[in-house]
N, C-alpha and C positions, 0 to 999 in steps of 0.2 A: 793804306795799310801795310805794318810794319810785320817782321817779325814775332815780337811781344805779342801783339793783337792776333796773329796766325796762331801762335800755340795757345793762347789764352781759349780761344774761338774751339779749337780741337777738344783740348782738355775739358772743358765747359761742357761742349756737347757731349761726351763719354760718360762724364760727373754727373751730368744733367739727365740722359739716354736711361743708364743704371740707376739714379736713383728714382725715377720715375715706375723703373719696372719693380724695385723693392718695393714703394710706397702702391703702388694700381696693383700690379702682378701679383704680390705676395703677401703685402700687411692688409691690403682691402679686397683681396680675389673671393673671401668667403661672403663678406657683404654685397658683391656685386651679384654674385651668382645667382644669393636672396631675391634678387630682382631680374625675374626673366621677361621677355617681351621691352626692357626699358633698353638693353645695349645690343648691340650686334651679337651673331652668333660667331663664335670662335672662326671658322672656315669665313666668314666673311671678313673678320678681323684683318685673319691674314693675307688674304687678298687684297688687303689697301694697305697693309703694313707700310710699303714705300711714303706713304703719306707722313706717318706716324714716324718717319727719321726725317724726312724733309721738312718736317714742322720742328725737330728736335733742332736739325741745322740752322733754320732760320731764327728760332728763338735764343738759342747760344749766340749766335753772331750779333744780336740785335741786341744784348744783354751785354758782352763786351763791349760793344760799340758804343753805347750809352755812356758805362760806365767809365770808360778810357775820356772821355768828351768832358768828365764832369770830375775825374779825381784829383784829388788837393793834397797839399803837401802836408798833410797830417796823419797819425799814428793808423795805419793801414785797418787792424783789426775792426777800430769801432766806425771806420767809415767803409769796411764792406758789411757790417752787419744792419749799418743806417741804410745801406742801398738795397740789402736784403727785405729790409723790412717795407722799404719806399716801393720795392716790384711786388712784394705780396700784397700791399694794401692795393697795388693798381692792377692786377690781374687775379692772383687766387680766389681774395675773399671776394670781390665783385663777382667775378665767373660763378664760384659754387653757389653763390647766392641767387643769381639770377638762375643758376639750372634747377635747384630747390623750388622756386617760382613755378618754371615753367615744367618740370619732370617731375613725377611722382616718388622722389626720393626722399626715405627718410630722414629726418633732422638728425640723427645718432649719427649717420653717414655722410652727411655733407658737413659735421663738425669735425669728424676724423680728416676728412679731404682739406679741409682749412687748414687744420694744425700740420696734417705732415706734410702738405703741400707748403704751407708757409714753413714749415723746419728747414726743408730742400731749400727755400730760398734765401735763407739765412745762411745756411750752408754754402750755398753757391756765392753770394755775396763775398763771404768772408772767402772764397777761394780765388773769386777774380781779383778783391783786393789785394791778397798775397801775391799772385800771381802781377801784380801794378805795383808793389812795392817799390819804395825809396831802397836801393841797395849802396849803401854807405862803405867806403875802402876806407880802412885806418890804416893810415901809413906805419 
């Protein structure tokens, strides 16, 4: 672990945590409140909140670690977007599809979850690529 890795981990954690709050706590909040009994009551969710933080710490570190191992000497933005798409296809899309099968979630909600979280993965991919971009110094 080097300084660049740790900085990227912290930055990704903050942006991902905030992004998930915007997606799920703001944009999809009304959709979730229309589904009583599907999600935990607010008091239970608040009690378990440290697990939410821990999950974001873990996933942010893994995201940066995987990117850092595969980064190439290519333009950073297309590489970051490609990585974001790969992560979305590996995590977001199948996770919400599986939830759709096993939970009584409306299809339009699942579509919104996939689109919004998929967009967040593109942003995070671009961000980690920007943090890992090659800096050239012109003499």
